[in-house]
GUZALO-217970 format. One record per residue (C-alpha): chain; x, y, z. Coordinates in steps of 0.001 Angstrom, whole numbers. Layout:
<sites>
<site unit="A" X="X" Y="Y" Z="Z"/>
...
</sites>
This chain:
<sites>
<site unit="A" X="-16655" Y="-12046" Z="-5159"/>
<site unit="A" X="-15827" Y="-13512" Z="-8460"/>
<site unit="A" X="-12257" Y="-14032" Z="-9858"/>
<site unit="A" X="-13349" Y="-11519" Z="-12733"/>
<site unit="A" X="-14579" Y="-9769" Z="-10386"/>
<site unit="A" X="-11184" Y="-9739" Z="-8348"/>
<site unit="A" X="-8973" Y="-10018" Z="-11616"/>
<site unit="A" X="-10711" Y="-6045" Z="-12885"/>
<site unit="A" X="-10322" Y="-4444" Z="-9725"/>
<site unit="A" X="-6537" Y="-6213" Z="-9470"/>
<site unit="A" X="-6269" Y="-4474" Z="-12748"/>
<site unit="A" X="-7613" Y="-1201" Z="-11815"/>
<site unit="A" X="-5646" Y="-369" Z="-7881"/>
<site unit="A" X="-2744" Y="-1316" Z="-10148"/>
<site unit="A" X="-3848" Y="1518" Z="-12620"/>
<site unit="A" X="-4405" Y="3907" Z="-9745"/>
<site unit="A" X="-1508" Y="2888" Z="-7376"/>
<site unit="A" X="-341" Y="5790" Z="-7598"/>
<site unit="A" X="-3255" Y="7830" Z="-6638"/>
<site unit="A" X="-4424" Y="5618" Z="-3857"/>
<site unit="A" X="-302" Y="5572" Z="-2187"/>
<site unit="A" X="-1074" Y="9427" Z="-2808"/>
<site unit="A" X="-3993" Y="9276" Z="-915"/>
<site unit="A" X="-3202" Y="7257" Z="2307"/>
<site unit="A" X="240" Y="9032" Z="2527"/>
<site unit="A" X="-1837" Y="12685" Z="3016"/>
<site unit="A" X="-4848" Y="10469" Z="5348"/>
<site unit="A" X="-2106" Y="9094" Z="7558"/>
<site unit="A" X="-274" Y="12032" Z="7926"/>
<site unit="A" X="-2991" Y="14511" Z="8549"/>
<site unit="A" X="-4205" Y="11790" Z="11274"/>
<site unit="A" X="-1059" Y="11931" Z="13036"/>
<site unit="A" X="-1024" Y="15761" Z="13256"/>
<site unit="A" X="-4827" Y="15660" Z="14916"/>
<site unit="A" X="-3434" Y="13128" Z="17538"/>
<site unit="A" X="-497" Y="15226" Z="17648"/>
<site unit="A" X="-2996" Y="18324" Z="18419"/>
<site unit="A" X="-5382" Y="16519" Z="20167"/>
<site unit="A" X="-3262" Y="14616" Z="23102"/>
<site unit="A" X="-2002" Y="16957" Z="25490"/>
<site unit="A" X="585" Y="14896" Z="26688"/>
<site unit="A" X="2409" Y="15542" Z="22995"/>
<site unit="A" X="1827" Y="19011" Z="22990"/>
<site unit="A" X="6224" Y="19810" Z="23518"/>
<site unit="A" X="6689" Y="18133" Z="19928"/>
<site unit="A" X="6262" Y="20987" Z="17783"/>
<site unit="A" X="4725" Y="20872" Z="14191"/>
<site unit="A" X="6100" Y="23977" Z="12832"/>
<site unit="A" X="9345" Y="22963" Z="11492"/>
<site unit="A" X="7637" Y="19686" Z="9894"/>
<site unit="A" X="5519" Y="21510" Z="8114"/>
<site unit="A" X="7854" Y="23758" Z="6168"/>
<site unit="A" X="8949" Y="20658" Z="4354"/>
<site unit="A" X="5759" Y="18684" Z="4214"/>
<site unit="A" X="6216" Y="16353" Z="1043"/>
<site unit="A" X="9582" Y="15198" Z="3133"/>
<site unit="A" X="7172" Y="14736" Z="6709"/>
<site unit="A" X="4307" Y="13326" Z="4735"/>
<site unit="A" X="6636" Y="11241" Z="3306"/>
<site unit="A" X="8789" Y="10464" Z="6526"/>
<site unit="A" X="5300" Y="9784" Z="8263"/>
<site unit="A" X="4142" Y="7171" Z="5650"/>
<site unit="A" X="7366" Y="5307" Z="5876"/>
<site unit="A" X="7187" Y="5126" Z="9861"/>
<site unit="A" X="4009" Y="3954" Z="9854"/>
<site unit="A" X="4576" Y="1282" Z="7113"/>
<site unit="A" X="6871" Y="-217" Z="8816"/>
<site unit="A" X="4990" Y="-416" Z="12084"/>
<site unit="A" X="2251" Y="-2331" Z="10449"/>
<site unit="A" X="3761" Y="-3988" Z="7472"/>
<site unit="A" X="3707" Y="-6878" Z="9488"/>
<site unit="A" X="462" Y="-6573" Z="11346"/>
<site unit="A" X="-966" Y="-6152" Z="8095"/>
<site unit="A" X="213" Y="-9182" Z="6652"/>
<site unit="A" X="-610" Y="-11300" Z="9034"/>
<site unit="A" X="-4257" Y="-10180" Z="9436"/>
<site unit="A" X="-4448" Y="-10918" Z="5387"/>
<site unit="A" X="-3188" Y="-14139" Z="6479"/>
<site unit="A" X="-6648" Y="-15023" Z="8428"/>
<site unit="A" X="-8917" Y="-14186" Z="5661"/>
<site unit="A" X="-10162" Y="-16247" Z="3648"/>
<site unit="A" X="-8990" Y="-16723" Z="305"/>
<site unit="A" X="-11825" Y="-17283" Z="-1915"/>
<site unit="A" X="-9756" Y="-17559" Z="-5158"/>
<site unit="A" X="-9173" Y="-21155" Z="-7248"/>
<site unit="A" X="-5983" Y="-22321" Z="-6950"/>
<site unit="A" X="-6072" Y="-22135" Z="-10116"/>
<site unit="A" X="-6927" Y="-18382" Z="-10849"/>
<site unit="A" X="-3194" Y="-18469" Z="-8920"/>
<site unit="A" X="-1685" Y="-19942" Z="-11606"/>
<site unit="A" X="1103" Y="-17594" Z="-13007"/>
<site unit="A" X="861" Y="-16867" Z="-16978"/>
<site unit="A" X="4131" Y="-18496" Z="-19024"/>
<site unit="A" X="5884" Y="-16506" Z="-21741"/>
<site unit="A" X="8328" Y="-17277" Z="-24496"/>
<site unit="A" X="11757" Y="-15204" Z="-23794"/>
<site unit="A" X="14325" Y="-14351" Z="-26487"/>
<site unit="A" X="16192" Y="-17840" Z="-25105"/>
<site unit="A" X="13309" Y="-19658" Z="-26372"/>
<site unit="A" X="12936" Y="-20913" Z="-21963"/>
<site unit="A" X="9216" Y="-19299" Z="-20380"/>
<site unit="A" X="9442" Y="-17753" Z="-17740"/>
<site unit="A" X="6242" Y="-15716" Z="-15341"/>
<site unit="A" X="4620" Y="-12853" Z="-17416"/>
<site unit="A" X="5610" Y="-9615" Z="-15657"/>
<site unit="A" X="2496" Y="-7403" Z="-14181"/>
<site unit="A" X="4706" Y="-4489" Z="-15847"/>
<site unit="A" X="3744" Y="-3016" Z="-18821"/>
</sites>
């Protein structure tokens, strides 16, 4: 993958981030429900009350999932080979109103 392709993918991920986050939230919550239903050891857990407020339930499940897995995901990412050249990683500098330079933010 070329640096230009990686840059374009990064831009598209940022553009579609809200949709992807919602998809991930729904997928994790649905898989979690399926695991509870299939695993008879967890049959004492009552899902009915949680499912009345799906939005809160889905947000809590994703928050807990990310809390438990964020360090392992970061660890796995560190092990991955990084084909991006060091020159591609340099942050662009922009002038501020005070004449000093600061890193360009990713906001629009």
